[in-house]
C-alpha positions in Angstrom: 103.4 88.5 92.5 99.7 88.3 91.8 100.1 84.9 90.1 102.2 83.6 92.9 99.6 84.8 95.4 96.8 83.1 93.4 98.9 79.9 93.2 99.4 79.9 97.0 95.7 80.5 97.6 94.7 77.8 95.2 97.2 75.4 96.7 96.0 76.1 100.2 92.4 75.5 99.1 93.3 72.2 97.5 95.2 71.1 100.6 92.2 72.0 102.8 89.8 70.2 100.5 92.0 67.1 100.6 91.5 67.0 104.4 87.7 67.2 103.9 87.5 64.4 101.4 87.2 61.0 103.1 90.5 59.2 103.0 90.0 55.4 103.1 92.5 52.6 103.3 90.3 50.6 100.9 90.2 51.4 97.2 87.8 54.4 97.2 88.2 54.8 93.5 86.5 51.4 93.1 83.8 52.5 95.5 84.0 49.4 97.6 80.9 48.9 99.7 80.5 45.9 102.1 77.4 44.1 103.3 76.8 42.4 106.6 75.0 39.3 105.4 72.7 39.2 108.5 70.7 41.8 106.6 69.5 38.9 104.4 69.0 36.4 107.2 65.6 35.2 106.2 66.6 34.2 102.6 70.3 33.4 102.8 70.2 30.1 104.7 67.6 28.8 102.2 69.5 29.6 99.0 73.1 30.6 99.7 74.3 30.6 96.1 71.3 32.5 94.8 71.4 35.2 97.5 75.1 35.7 97.2 74.7 36.2 93.4 72.1 38.9 94.2 74.5 40.6 96.7 77.1 40.9 94.0 74.5 42.2 91.5 73.4 44.8 94.0 76.9 46.4 93.8 78.6 45.1 96.9 82.3 44.0 96.7 82.8 42.8 100.3 80.8 41.0 102.8 80.8 40.2 106.5 79.6 36.7 107.5 77.4 35.6 110.4 75.8 32.3 111.4 78.9 30.1 111.5 78.8 27.1 113.9 81.2 24.3 114.6 78.4 21.8 113.7 76.7 23.3 110.7 79.6 25.6 109.4 78.0 28.1 107.1 74.4 26.9 106.7 75.6 23.4 105.8 78.5 24.5 103.6 82.1 24.1 104.6 84.2 27.3 104.6 85.9 26.2 101.4 82.5 25.6 99.7 81.2 29.0 100.8 84.4 30.7 99.7 84.0 29.2 96.2 80.6 30.8 96.0 82.0 34.2 97.1 84.9 33.9 94.6 82.5 33.1 91.8 80.8 36.4 92.4 83.8 38.5 93.0 83.1 39.0 96.7 85.6 38.9 99.6 84.6 38.0 103.2 86.7 40.6 104.9 85.3 39.9 108.4 82.9 37.5 110.1 80.8 37.7 113.2 81.6 34.6 115.2 79.9 33.5 118.4 82.6 33.1 121.0 80.2 32.7 124.0 81.8 29.5 125.2 85.2 31.2 125.4 84.0 34.4 127.0 81.9 32.5 129.5 84.2 29.6 130.5 87.4 30.0 128.6 86.7 27.1 126.2 88.7 27.9 123.1 87.0 25.4 120.7 84.7 27.9 119.1 87.5 30.5 118.9 89.8 28.0 117.2 87.1 27.0 114.8 86.3 30.6 114.0 90.0 31.4 113.3 90.2 28.3 111.1 87.1 29.3 109.1 88.3 32.9 108.7 91.7 31.7 107.4 90.0 29.6 104.8 87.8 32.5 103.7 90.8 34.8 103.5 89.3 37.1 106.1 91.2 39.9 107.8 89.0 39.8 111.0 87.2 37.6 113.4 84.7 39.8 115.1 82.9 39.4 118.4 79.3 40.4 117.7 77.6 40.2 121.1 78.1 39.7 124.9 75.6 37.6 126.8 73.9 39.6 129.5 75.1 37.3 132.2 78.8 38.2 131.7 78.4 42.0 131.5 76.6 43.0 134.7 79.1 45.5 136.1 82.4 47.2 135.6 84.4 44.3 136.9 82.7 42.0 134.4 83.9 44.3 131.6 87.4 44.4 133.0 87.5 40.6 133.0 86.1 40.5 129.5 88.9 42.9 128.3 91.5 40.5 129.6 89.8 37.6 127.8 89.5 39.6 124.6 93.2 40.4 124.7 94.0 36.7 124.9 91.7 36.0 122.0 93.3 38.8 120.1 96.7 37.2 120.6 95.4 33.9 119.3 94.1 35.6 116.2 97.4 37.6 115.8 99.4 34.4 116.0 97.2 33.0 113.1 97.8 36.1 111.0 94.4 37.8 111.4 92.9 40.5 113.7 90.2 40.3 116.4 87.6 43.0 116.4 84.7 43.9 118.8 81.3 45.0 117.5 79.0 47.1 119.8 75.3 47.6 120.4 74.1 50.2 122.8 74.2 48.3 126.1 78.0 48.9 126.3 77.3 52.6 126.8 75.3 52.1 129.9 77.0 53.7 132.9 79.3 51.4 134.9 80.6 53.2 137.9 82.5 56.3 136.7 82.7 54.9 133.2 80.8 52.6 130.8 81.4 49.2 129.4 82.6 50.4 126.0 85.2 52.7 127.5 86.4 49.9 129.8 86.8 47.7 126.7 88.6 50.4 124.8 91.1 51.2 127.5 91.4 47.6 128.7 92.3 46.1 125.4 95.7 46.2 123.6 95.7 48.3 120.5 98.1 45.9 118.9 95.7 43.0 119.4 92.1 44.3 119.3 90.3 46.5 116.8 86.8 47.9 117.1 84.0 47.6 114.6 81.8 50.7 115.4 78.1 50.2 114.7 77.2 53.8 114.0 73.5 53.3 114.4 73.9 51.9 117.9 76.3 54.6 118.9 73.9 57.4 117.9 71.0 55.4 119.4 72.8 55.4 122.7 73.1 59.2 122.6 76.8 59.3 121.8 78.7 61.1 119.0 80.8 58.8 116.7 83.1 61.6 115.8 83.8 62.3 119.5 84.8 58.7 119.9 87.1 59.0 116.9 88.8 62.0 118.4 89.2 60.3 121.8 90.4 57.0 120.3 92.0 57.7 116.9 92.7 54.7 114.7 90.8 52.2 116.9 87.7 51.8 114.7 89.0 50.0 111.6 85.5 48.8 110.6 82.0 50.3 110.7 78.4 49.1 110.5 76.4 51.6 108.4 72.7 51.6 109.0 70.4 54.6 109.2 67.9 55.5 111.9 64.2 55.9 111.0 63.2 59.6 111.5 60.0 58.9 113.3 60.9 55.6 115.2 64.5 55.5 116.2 64.2 51.8 117.1 63.9 51.0 113.4 66.4 51.1 110.6 65.9 52.6 107.2 67.9 52.8 104.0 71.1 54.8 104.3 70.3 58.4 103.4 66.7 58.3 104.3 67.1 58.5 108.0 68.3 60.9 110.7 72.0 60.1 110.9 74.5 62.6 109.4 76.7 60.1 107.5 78.5 62.8 105.5 80.2 64.3 108.6 81.0 60.8 109.8 82.5 59.6 106.6 84.5 62.8 106.4 86.2 61.6 109.6 87.0 58.2 108.2 90.8 58.7 108.4 90.7 59.8 112.0 88.6 56.7 112.8 91.1 54.4 111.1 88.3 52.9 109.1 89.4 50.4 106.5 86.2 48.6 105.7 82.5 49.3 106.3 79.4 47.2 106.0 75.8 48.1 105.3 73.5 46.4 107.7 69.7 46.4 108.0 69.0 44.9 111.4 65.3 45.9 111.7 62.6 47.2 109.5 64.1 45.8 106.3 60.9 44.5 104.7 59.2 44.0 102.3 62.2 43.5 99.9 65.5 43.1 101.8 67.8 42.9 98.8 66.3 46.0 97.2 66.6 47.8 100.5 70.3 47.1 100.9 70.9 47.9 97.2 69.3 51.3 97.8 71.7 51.9 100.7 74.7 50.8 98.5 73.7 53.1 95.7 73.3 56.1 98.1 76.7 55.5 99.7 78.5 55.3 96.3 76.8 58.4 95.0 76.9 60.6 98.1 79.5 59.4 100.6 82.4 57.9 98.8 
């Protein structure tokens, strides 16, 4: 009887512990950490091959692109040429930030079609909207119209075999009538067409709680941006683990979020050595969070 009781207690403890351990859809045993390449924006366009090699050496396995244009592609490289460099370094471009301004402003789909084509060549899972121009997000009605356009873009991506995602800053959380822009986008977009890439820093910067968002919208946040907030100046980033954001509690809620991939990003205050800075974040995440 005592042995059986001990067994049940141990089993219950193990089950409870399993719920506390982050459960990721990506290969957690391999400790896969992604990097938003914008973190290295000063050096990357000048030496794509050399910088990508350093990214791999720093311990990253996945990247998220930025900077694609119809004219210049990826800093003068075609998607296939860029993919060859990634492949040579064991990196996968899971997602990319693509400017879709012309589509969101005037319904011109040329940029969107080019983004989808580039993402397909790279073997990406997502085309991600990184920003909304101020002129198209002035009020609640603007956000409602944007939600309709984003759904249509999501359908185009789905038809091509990839997903559309939306990346936030903090302006989306500004009050819009009885709601805010982010809530309008969440409720106005189709779950089957649109995912959300939650920038954890900007959520905290806006005064919101990421875990509350997870609870209210489970499964919607399939990607994250992970960057820490400087303890003395919240407008600045710092290496993950050195700032004021409690990432351990957030990562423990990864399954509720729906998170499949995450990317370290250093948007501000990443000098004097950007590659060493993101490497430090990568090492902390592997040791303390996953």
